[in-house]
Every structure is written in C-alpha cells, then in structure tokens.
Backbone as XML, in Angstrom:
<?xml version="1.0"?>
<chain id="A" units="angstrom">
  <residue number="1" name="UNK">
    <atom name="N" x="113.471" y="66.519" z="91.965"/>
    <atom name="CA" x="114.619" y="66.252" z="93.025"/>
    <atom name="C" x="115.578" y="66.336" z="92.482"/>
  </residue>
  <residue number="2" name="UNK">
    <atom name="N" x="116.310" y="67.330" z="93.080"/>
    <atom name="CA" x="117.780" y="67.979" z="92.842"/>
    <atom name="C" x="118.672" y="67.384" z="93.920"/>
  </residue>
  <residue number="3" name="UNK">
    <atom name="N" x="119.891" y="66.969" z="93.516"/>
    <atom name="CA" x="120.705" y="66.407" z="94.725"/>
    <atom name="C" x="122.177" y="66.721" z="94.041"/>
  </residue>
  <residue number="4" name="UNK">
    <atom name="N" x="123.305" y="66.782" z="95.175"/>
    <atom name="CA" x="124.722" y="67.540" z="94.888"/>
    <atom name="C" x="125.302" y="66.332" z="94.281"/>
  </residue>
  <residue number="5" name="UNK">
    <atom name="N" x="125.839" y="66.557" z="93.147"/>
    <atom name="CA" x="127.005" y="65.634" z="92.741"/>
    <atom name="C" x="128.242" y="65.289" z="93.447"/>
  </residue>
  <residue number="6" name="UNK">
    <atom name="N" x="128.496" y="64.447" z="94.172"/>
    <atom name="CA" x="129.788" y="64.316" z="94.823"/>
    <atom name="C" x="130.949" y="63.913" z="94.024"/>
  </residue>
  <residue number="7" name="UNK">
    <atom name="N" x="131.181" y="64.992" z="92.982"/>
    <atom name="CA" x="132.692" y="64.273" z="92.408"/>
    <atom name="C" x="133.908" y="63.877" z="92.911"/>
  </residue>
  <residue number="8" name="UNK">
    <atom name="N" x="134.146" y="64.557" z="93.915"/>
    <atom name="CA" x="135.612" y="63.816" z="94.421"/>
    <atom name="C" x="135.008" y="62.704" z="95.226"/>
  </residue>
  <residue number="9" name="UNK">
    <atom name="N" x="134.093" y="62.421" z="95.985"/>
    <atom name="CA" x="133.840" y="61.073" z="96.360"/>
    <atom name="C" x="133.804" y="60.265" z="95.275"/>
  </residue>
  <residue number="10" name="UNK">
    <atom name="N" x="133.442" y="60.411" z="94.461"/>
    <atom name="CA" x="132.915" y="59.609" z="93.158"/>
    <atom name="C" x="134.746" y="59.104" z="92.826"/>
  </residue>
  <residue number="11" name="UNK">
    <atom name="N" x="135.216" y="60.217" z="92.579"/>
    <atom name="CA" x="137.098" y="60.053" z="91.739"/>
    <atom name="C" x="137.515" y="59.341" z="92.667"/>
  </residue>
  <residue number="12" name="UNK">
    <atom name="N" x="137.265" y="59.370" z="94.356"/>
    <atom name="CA" x="138.213" y="58.388" z="95.026"/>
    <atom name="C" x="137.491" y="57.007" z="94.936"/>
  </residue>
  <residue number="13" name="UNK">
    <atom name="N" x="136.274" y="56.745" z="94.725"/>
    <atom name="CA" x="135.791" y="55.213" z="94.750"/>
    <atom name="C" x="136.244" y="54.709" z="93.404"/>
  </residue>
  <residue number="14" name="UNK">
    <atom name="N" x="136.589" y="55.498" z="92.277"/>
    <atom name="CA" x="137.047" y="54.860" z="90.993"/>
    <atom name="C" x="138.532" y="54.720" z="91.782"/>
  </residue>
  <residue number="15" name="UNK">
    <atom name="N" x="139.270" y="55.514" z="92.047"/>
    <atom name="CA" x="140.954" y="55.198" z="92.377"/>
    <atom name="C" x="141.079" y="53.867" z="93.660"/>
  </residue>
  <residue number="16" name="UNK">
    <atom name="N" x="139.918" y="53.826" z="94.328"/>
    <atom name="CA" x="139.707" y="52.351" z="94.936"/>
    <atom name="C" x="139.772" y="51.260" z="94.076"/>
  </residue>
  <residue number="17" name="UNK">
    <atom name="N" x="138.363" y="51.394" z="93.630"/>
    <atom name="CA" x="138.044" y="50.219" z="92.475"/>
    <atom name="C" x="139.493" y="49.781" z="91.646"/>
  </residue>
  <residue number="18" name="UNK">
    <atom name="N" x="140.201" y="50.913" z="90.820"/>
    <atom name="CA" x="141.269" y="50.389" z="90.098"/>
    <atom name="C" x="142.298" y="49.982" z="90.901"/>
  </residue>
  <residue number="19" name="UNK">
    <atom name="N" x="142.499" y="50.380" z="92.069"/>
    <atom name="CA" x="143.449" y="49.716" z="92.797"/>
    <atom name="C" x="143.313" y="48.147" z="92.946"/>
  </residue>
  <residue number="20" name="UNK">
    <atom name="N" x="142.081" y="48.029" z="93.231"/>
    <atom name="CA" x="141.667" y="46.615" z="93.712"/>
    <atom name="C" x="141.774" y="45.687" z="92.326"/>
  </residue>
  <residue number="21" name="UNK">
    <atom name="N" x="141.076" y="46.322" z="91.143"/>
    <atom name="CA" x="141.548" y="45.852" z="89.818"/>
    <atom name="C" x="143.009" y="45.728" z="89.589"/>
  </residue>
  <residue number="22" name="UNK">
    <atom name="N" x="143.425" y="46.375" z="89.767"/>
    <atom name="CA" x="145.384" y="46.089" z="89.569"/>
    <atom name="C" x="145.717" y="44.964" z="90.514"/>
  </residue>
  <residue number="23" name="UNK">
    <atom name="N" x="145.689" y="44.828" z="91.296"/>
    <atom name="CA" x="145.651" y="44.124" z="92.613"/>
    <atom name="C" x="145.198" y="42.428" z="91.826"/>
  </residue>
  <residue number="24" name="UNK">
    <atom name="N" x="144.068" y="42.623" z="91.727"/>
    <atom name="CA" x="143.327" y="41.168" z="91.047"/>
    <atom name="C" x="144.133" y="40.995" z="89.728"/>
  </residue>
  <residue number="25" name="UNK">
    <atom name="N" x="144.465" y="41.965" z="89.027"/>
    <atom name="CA" x="145.173" y="41.611" z="87.663"/>
    <atom name="C" x="146.491" y="40.586" z="87.692"/>
  </residue>
  <residue number="26" name="UNK">
    <atom name="N" x="147.360" y="41.438" z="88.770"/>
    <atom name="CA" x="148.935" y="40.680" z="88.883"/>
    <atom name="C" x="148.457" y="39.266" z="89.899"/>
  </residue>
  <residue number="27" name="UNK">
    <atom name="N" x="147.573" y="39.194" z="90.605"/>
    <atom name="CA" x="146.953" y="38.106" z="90.959"/>
    <atom name="C" x="146.762" y="36.594" z="90.074"/>
  </residue>
  <residue number="28" name="UNK">
    <atom name="N" x="146.125" y="37.519" z="88.910"/>
    <atom name="CA" x="145.420" y="36.467" z="87.994"/>
    <atom name="C" x="146.292" y="36.616" z="86.722"/>
  </residue>
  <residue number="29" name="UNK">
    <atom name="N" x="147.196" y="36.762" z="86.519"/>
    <atom name="CA" x="148.553" y="36.837" z="85.375"/>
    <atom name="C" x="148.216" y="35.537" z="84.709"/>
  </residue>
  <residue number="30" name="UNK">
    <atom name="N" x="148.270" y="34.550" z="85.604"/>
    <atom name="CA" x="148.669" y="33.154" z="84.952"/>
    <atom name="C" x="147.218" y="32.487" z="84.791"/>
  </residue>
  <residue number="31" name="UNK">
    <atom name="N" x="145.735" y="33.095" z="84.943"/>
    <atom name="CA" x="144.744" y="32.611" z="84.641"/>
    <atom name="C" x="144.270" y="33.746" z="83.842"/>
  </residue>
  <residue number="32" name="UNK">
    <atom name="N" x="143.886" y="33.222" z="82.205"/>
    <atom name="CA" x="144.264" y="34.196" z="81.220"/>
    <atom name="C" x="142.994" y="34.761" z="81.020"/>
  </residue>
  <residue number="33" name="UNK">
    <atom name="N" x="141.460" y="34.322" z="81.718"/>
    <atom name="CA" x="140.045" y="34.744" z="81.472"/>
    <atom name="C" x="139.907" y="35.764" z="82.274"/>
  </residue>
  <residue number="34" name="UNK">
    <atom name="N" x="140.817" y="35.776" z="83.649"/>
    <atom name="CA" x="140.784" y="36.723" z="84.628"/>
    <atom name="C" x="141.706" y="37.740" z="84.071"/>
  </residue>
  <residue number="35" name="UNK">
    <atom name="N" x="142.675" y="37.469" z="83.436"/>
    <atom name="CA" x="143.774" y="38.614" z="83.166"/>
    <atom name="C" x="142.703" y="39.333" z="81.945"/>
  </residue>
  <residue number="36" name="UNK">
    <atom name="N" x="142.407" y="38.704" z="81.023"/>
    <atom name="CA" x="141.690" y="39.696" z="80.083"/>
    <atom name="C" x="140.454" y="40.414" z="80.557"/>
  </residue>
  <residue number="37" name="UNK">
    <atom name="N" x="139.751" y="39.658" z="81.622"/>
    <atom name="CA" x="138.670" y="40.274" z="82.239"/>
    <atom name="C" x="139.181" y="41.952" z="83.100"/>
  </residue>
  <residue number="38" name="UNK">
    <atom name="N" x="140.222" y="41.454" z="83.621"/>
    <atom name="CA" x="140.509" y="42.414" z="84.625"/>
    <atom name="C" x="140.961" y="43.991" z="83.607"/>
  </residue>
  <residue number="39" name="UNK">
    <atom name="N" x="141.680" y="43.259" z="82.434"/>
    <atom name="CA" x="142.061" y="44.616" z="81.609"/>
    <atom name="C" x="140.797" y="45.464" z="81.255"/>
  </residue>
  <residue number="40" name="UNK">
    <atom name="N" x="139.446" y="44.856" z="81.126"/>
    <atom name="CA" x="138.242" y="45.364" z="80.513"/>
    <atom name="C" x="138.100" y="46.074" z="81.701"/>
  </residue>
  <residue number="41" name="UNK">
    <atom name="N" x="137.786" y="45.773" z="82.603"/>
    <atom name="CA" x="137.682" y="46.403" z="83.933"/>
    <atom name="C" x="138.616" y="47.953" z="83.893"/>
  </residue>
  <residue number="42" name="UNK">
    <atom name="N" x="139.739" y="47.517" z="83.891"/>
    <atom name="CA" x="140.517" y="48.964" z="83.939"/>
    <atom name="C" x="140.475" y="49.833" z="82.746"/>
  </residue>
  <residue number="43" name="UNK">
    <atom name="N" x="140.452" y="49.424" z="81.372"/>
    <atom name="CA" x="140.139" y="50.226" z="80.589"/>
    <atom name="C" x="138.584" y="50.960" z="80.725"/>
  </residue>
  <residue number="44" name="UNK">
    <atom name="N" x="137.594" y="50.353" z="81.355"/>
    <atom name="CA" x="136.435" y="50.991" z="81.822"/>
    <atom name="C" x="136.624" y="52.071" z="82.484"/>
  </residue>
  <residue number="45" name="UNK">
    <atom name="N" x="137.354" y="51.690" z="83.817"/>
    <atom name="CA" x="137.438" y="52.673" z="84.769"/>
    <atom name="C" x="138.367" y="53.636" z="84.358"/>
  </residue>
  <residue number="46" name="UNK">
    <atom name="N" x="139.406" y="53.404" z="83.489"/>
    <atom name="CA" x="140.002" y="54.689" z="82.824"/>
    <atom name="C" x="139.264" y="55.584" z="81.927"/>
  </residue>
  <residue number="47" name="UNK">
    <atom name="N" x="137.893" y="55.273" z="81.678"/>
    <atom name="CA" x="137.040" y="56.621" z="80.968"/>
    <atom name="C" x="136.365" y="57.074" z="81.865"/>
  </residue>
  <residue number="48" name="UNK">
    <atom name="N" x="135.779" y="56.057" z="82.996"/>
    <atom name="CA" x="135.489" y="57.057" z="84.151"/>
    <atom name="C" x="135.982" y="57.911" z="85.046"/>
  </residue>
  <residue number="49" name="UNK">
    <atom name="N" x="137.555" y="57.869" z="84.943"/>
    <atom name="CA" x="138.354" y="58.937" z="85.510"/>
    <atom name="C" x="138.377" y="59.736" z="84.440"/>
  </residue>
  <residue number="50" name="UNK">
    <atom name="N" x="138.240" y="59.791" z="82.952"/>
    <atom name="CA" x="138.556" y="60.787" z="82.310"/>
    <atom name="C" x="137.384" y="61.570" z="82.163"/>
  </residue>
  <residue number="51" name="UNK">
    <atom name="N" x="136.032" y="60.691" z="82.280"/>
    <atom name="CA" x="134.628" y="61.608" z="82.363"/>
    <atom name="C" x="134.716" y="62.235" z="83.680"/>
  </residue>
  <residue number="52" name="UNK">
    <atom name="N" x="135.049" y="61.893" z="84.756"/>
    <atom name="CA" x="134.521" y="62.231" z="86.172"/>
    <atom name="C" x="136.183" y="63.852" z="86.167"/>
  </residue>
  <residue number="53" name="UNK">
    <atom name="N" x="137.290" y="63.462" z="85.706"/>
    <atom name="CA" x="138.073" y="64.502" z="85.875"/>
    <atom name="C" x="137.880" y="65.599" z="85.081"/>
  </residue>
  <residue number="54" name="UNK">
    <atom name="N" x="136.856" y="65.658" z="83.797"/>
    <atom name="CA" x="136.700" y="66.547" z="83.015"/>
    <atom name="C" x="135.525" y="67.618" z="83.903"/>
  </residue>
  <residue number="55" name="UNK">
    <atom name="N" x="134.723" y="66.662" z="84.491"/>
    <atom name="CA" x="133.802" y="67.231" z="85.359"/>
    <atom name="C" x="134.335" y="68.271" z="86.679"/>
  </residue>
  <residue number="56" name="UNK">
    <atom name="N" x="135.387" y="67.417" z="87.361"/>
    <atom name="CA" x="136.094" y="68.121" z="88.593"/>
    <atom name="C" x="137.233" y="69.583" z="88.086"/>
  </residue>
  <residue number="57" name="UNK">
    <atom name="N" x="137.459" y="69.733" z="86.789"/>
    <atom name="CA" x="138.258" y="70.411" z="86.349"/>
    <atom name="C" x="137.089" y="72.252" z="86.207"/>
  </residue>
  <residue number="58" name="UNK">
    <atom name="N" x="135.826" y="71.592" z="85.988"/>
    <atom name="CA" x="134.999" y="72.682" z="85.467"/>
    <atom name="C" x="135.095" y="73.551" z="87.024"/>
  </residue>
  <residue number="59" name="UNK">
    <atom name="N" x="134.756" y="75.009" z="86.679"/>
    <atom name="CA" x="134.459" y="75.774" z="87.829"/>
    <atom name="C" x="132.917" y="75.494" z="88.393"/>
  </residue>
  <residue number="60" name="UNK">
    <atom name="N" x="133.179" y="75.324" z="89.570"/>
    <atom name="CA" x="132.137" y="74.969" z="90.391"/>
    <atom name="C" x="130.858" y="76.127" z="90.239"/>
  </residue>
  <residue number="61" name="UNK">
    <atom name="N" x="129.432" y="75.414" z="89.930"/>
    <atom name="CA" x="128.465" y="75.856" z="89.707"/>
    <atom name="C" x="127.229" y="75.032" z="89.959"/>
  </residue>
  <residue number="62" name="UNK">
    <atom name="N" x="126.228" y="75.430" z="90.276"/>
    <atom name="CA" x="125.190" y="74.594" z="90.515"/>
    <atom name="C" x="124.448" y="73.599" z="89.781"/>
  </residue>
  <residue number="63" name="UNK">
    <atom name="N" x="124.097" y="72.654" z="90.061"/>
    <atom name="CA" x="123.837" y="71.278" z="89.387"/>
    <atom name="C" x="122.487" y="71.698" z="88.584"/>
  </residue>
  <residue number="64" name="UNK">
    <atom name="N" x="121.634" y="73.046" z="89.068"/>
    <atom name="CA" x="120.710" y="73.595" z="88.284"/>
    <atom name="C" x="120.610" y="74.043" z="87.187"/>
  </residue>
  <residue number="65" name="UNK">
    <atom name="N" x="122.207" y="74.684" z="87.299"/>
    <atom name="CA" x="122.170" y="75.528" z="86.118"/>
    <atom name="C" x="122.706" y="75.044" z="84.732"/>
  </residue>
</chain>
C-alpha cells in the first residue's frame, strides 16, 4: 500500500505544535518541571523541523523511487 507523504502539511503541523509549546513555556516559566519539559518538547520539534525541511528541499520524486 503506497501513500503520498504530505510534507507541507507535516511542516505546518510541526509549526503549530511549536507555537503552542512556546506559549506553554512562557506560561510555565515559574513552574520548573513545565519549563524543563517544554524545553525538551521544543528540542524534539527542532529535530522534526530539520528532518522535514531536508525532505521538502529535495526535488519532487515519487515515493516509490
């Protein structure tokens, strides 16, 4: 079963999650556990952004190739 990977949609969702995590980090700056955990979330999201942007920048090819 083949399905097209929707890289632009994935990128959009990553940005939405990152925005929410940044807002949560600001709200929780006086709550140490929340501050640490949102920092971890943001680090993970940065890796997802890097991985996804690498794929977005590739020339368009079929998933089957």
